[in-house]
N, C-alpha and C positions, 0 to 999 in steps of 0.2 A: 512124823516127818519134821524133824527139828530144824529150827532156823539156822542157816549156815552163817557162822560168825565171820566169814569173809565178806559179808554184806552184798549178796547177789541182788538185793532189791533196790540198791541205789539210794539207801536212806542217808539222811544227814546224821551228824553226830547226835544232835538233840533227839531226832526220831528214833535212833537206835537205843538211846538211853531210855526213852519212854517205852519202847518195846520190851526192853529188859526189865523195867519196873513192872509192867503189866504181867510179864511171864512169872516173875517172882511172886506177885500177889496171887496169881492163879494157882501156883504151886503150893503156897501156904494154905490156901482155901481148898486144896485137893480138887481143883476143878479140871485137872488133867486125867482124873479117873473117869472111867466110862459112866455116863449118866444112867439112871434107872431106865430099864427097858432095853438097853443094848445087851447083846449076848457076849460072854467071855470069848475073846478071840477076834471080835469085830475090830476092824481097822478104825482108828480114831479120826481119819481124814475128814476135814470140813466140820468136825464136831468139837473135838477137844484136844487138837494138836496145836503146837506152837505157831505153825504157819497160819492157822485159822485166826489166831489172835490179831495178826497183822491186818486182816480184813476189817475186824471190828475197830481197830485202832485208826485205820484210814477213814472209816465211816464217821468216826467221832473226832476227826481233825487232830489225831495223835494225842488226845487227852486220855491218859491211863485210867483216870477215875470214871469218865463217861463210858469208855470202852468196856471197863469191867462191869459196870451196871448193865450195859446192853448184853454182854456175854452171859451174865447171870440170868437176865430176863429171857434170853433165847433158850437157855437150858431149862428154866422153869416151865416155859411154854411147852417144850418138847416132852418133859416128864408129865406135866398135867394132862396134856392131850394124848399121851401114849403114842407119840409119833413113831418111835422106833418099832413098837409092837405092830402098829398099823402097817408100816413098810414091810415087816417080816411076815404078816399074816393076811394082807388084803387079797381078795380073790384075784387071780391072774386076769380073768376076763374084765372085772371092774377096773383094774389098773389099765388095761389096754384101751377100754372104752373111754376112760377119763383122759387119756392122752389126746383125745380129740378136741378138748377145750383148753389145753395148756401147751406152752412151747415144749418141744421135745427134740432130743438130739437126732439129727439126720444120719449120723455115722461119719460125717465129714468134719474137716477142720479148716480154719482160715489160714492165711499165710504165716501167722504167728504161732499156729498150733492150737488155737483156742477152738473149742467145739462150736459147731454151727447148729443152732436150734431153730425150728420153724413152727409157726402157728398160723393156721388159715382161718381168717375171720368168718368164712362161710359156715364154719361149725359153731360159731359163737352166737347162737340165736336164743331167743327167750325160752323156747321149749327145752333145749339142751341144758341151759343154765339152771332152769327150774328143776330139771330132773336131778341135777347134782346137788341142789340145795337140800333135797330130801335126805334123810339119814339112810345109810346102808347098813346091813348087818355084817359083822365080822365073824367068820367061822371060828369054831373052837380051835385052839392050838394044842390043847391037851384034853384027852377024854376025861369027862367028869367035871368040867368047869361048871360053875353055878349058872351062868347066864351068858348069852351072846352079847357082845359089845357092839354099839352102833358106831357108824363112821360118818362124820359130817364133812362139809365142803373143805374146810381148812385142814382137817386131818388128811384128806385125800390129796389136797394141793401139796402138803408137806411131804407126802410119800413120793409124789412126782418130782418135786424139787430136790429131795434127798437123793433120789436116784441119779440126778444130774450131778450134784455136788459130791456125793460119796462114791459113786461108781464111775461116772464119765470123767470128772476132773482128774482123779488119780490115774485113770487109763491114759488120758491125753498127756499127763505129766510123764508117764513111763515111755511114751513115744518120742520124747525129746529130752533135752538137758535136764537131769533130775535136780540140778541146783536151782532151776527156775520153774518151780511147780506151777501148774495151771490153776488159776483161782477164779476165772470168770469166763463167760460165754458170749458169743454173738447171737442175738435174737433177731430173726427175720419174721416180719409180720406181713402176710399177704392180705391187704385190705381192699383188693379189687372188687369184691362182692359186698362190701360193707354198706349198709344203708342208714338213714337217719334214725330209724326206730331202734336199730341195734345199738347205736351210740347211747341212746337213752336207757335201754335195758341193761347196759354194761356198767352203769354207775356204781352200784353196790358191789358187784363182782370186782371191779377195778379197785375200789376202796379196800376191800378185804384182802385181796391178793397183794396189793401194794404194801399194806401194813405188815403182812406176813413176811414179805421179802425184806422190808426195812428192818424188822426185828431179828429174824432168824437167818437171813441170807444176805447180809450187807456186802456190797462190793463184789457180788457174783455176776453182775451184768456189765460187760464191757461197752457194748453199744446195742441199741435197738433200732433197726432199720424198718420203718413202716413203709411198705412198698405198694405201688399202684394206688396211691391215695386219690379218691374221687374229687371232683371239683368242689363238692360241698363238705369236704373233710374238715375245713376250718370251723364250720358250725358244729360238727360232731365233737371236735377237740374241746370246744367251749363247754360241752356237757361233761366231758371226762376230766379235764385238766385239774379241777378242784378236788377230784377224788383220788388223784395219783400223787404219791410222795414226790416232793420237789427234786430230790436227788435222782430218782428214777426218771422223772420228766426231763431232766437236763441231758439224759443219755439218748433221748429219742431223736431220730433223724427222719424227716418225712420226705418221701420221694414220689414224684409223679411217674407215670409209666415210662416216659422217655428218659428219666434219670436213673431208673433202677439198675439196669445192666452196667452202664459205665461206672456208676458209683460203687456197686458191689464188687466189680472186678478189681478195684483198687485194693480191696481187703481179702477177697476170696478168689481162688482159681476157678475158672469156668467149670472144670471137672468136679468141683466140690460144691457148686451152686445148684440148688434144686431146679429141675427142669421147668417147674411152674414159674420161675422167676428169670428164665432165660439161660440157665446153665444146662449142664448135661447129666447132673446127678438125678437119677430117676426116682428119688424118694418122695413119697406123698405123706402129708400130715396124718399122724395116727398109726403109721406103719412102724415095724421094727427097724432099727438103724441098719443102713446098708454100709457095711464096713469096707474101708479102703484096703489096699494090699498090705501096707505096713501094719495095720491093726490086725489083719488076719494072721500075718506072720508072727506077731507078738503073742497073740492068744492061741494060735494054732487051731483056730476054728474059722469056718467060712461065714457062719451066721450065728446070731444070738437067739436064745429062746425068748418067748414072750414073757411079760411080767417083770416085777422088780428084781434088782440084783444088787449085791454089795460085795465089798472086799473083806476077806477074813484072813488073819495071819495064823498059819497052822503051827504045829509043834516044832517044825523044822525052821520056822521063821520065814517061810515062803508066803507070798501073797496069792490067795486063792479067790477066784471070782465065783461067787455062789449065787445061784438062782433061788429066790425065796418067794414068799407069797403062799397061797393055798389053792389047791385044785381038788374038786370033788369033796370039799369039806375037810381035807387033810393037808397039813403043812407040807410045803415043798422045800427041800434043801439039797440042791443038786450042784455039784462042782462042775463049772463050765470050763474053766481054764486055771492053770497054775503058772505064774510067772517064774521063769528060771528053771522050769521043769524040762528035762531033756527027753 
């Protein structure tokens, strides 16, 4: 997804010059080639395309040098931790279960076309977090492999976030003006059942996930609305604030119960708001996305299968949505939709 030279991003001349400088450096270093672990034909969206560079550049205040260092660090992290292989091979059931402790796409979009993601703090308890701190086994992708690979918390988190950035963002981009690609999401946090002990238990989790987002997923969060905050939330935030990246912390908006609906309706239509937060979208945290009519029409499907998905470019240059992961110890690679297919 090349950067449009007509400047659809509203950059200043200096910012455009810095983006061009960064693009040239990455091209010279062959950083637009698919990283190790990606499969030939995988769409480069959110990983090694020019539009992704803009996110890193914005995160580093338009310093090409600093943005390049972070872009390379993200690539090294993904290759070292075999993030792409995890996303392609994780057990579908493990992926679905893990969605219970991470923000995930509801299937709806806000008024600007950004995906709306939800996380319910009721699922973020010590038991569930401890369960995902333990390593999981990754099934064989090819018969005869020497050993099963283990899957840790950050690898699993990367698989979830990759699904949002590599699958959901391009999908939402295709639903609107292609010259203005979607690069960030709205995160809704339902904190109505959050207690003091949870805040204490979340410290390390918040630190690790915040660090991962900062390194590998800069500028992918537009706003985070923490909804239904209890009266003692200020005390909980004192526990967590020091463990959260300052850039992420600045995007947090805390809402009491009476503030939730009027505030969210400024950004999201009622039909796209989760019912749990006063809207009419019946999605619950951990479920598969409930697609709206424009999305169904574009994909020509009424619902999505469980598990991870990604975009692949076929031999005809068409974008194909492919369900990956593994089931029954065997790799899954099923074409769900083909954009432009009649």
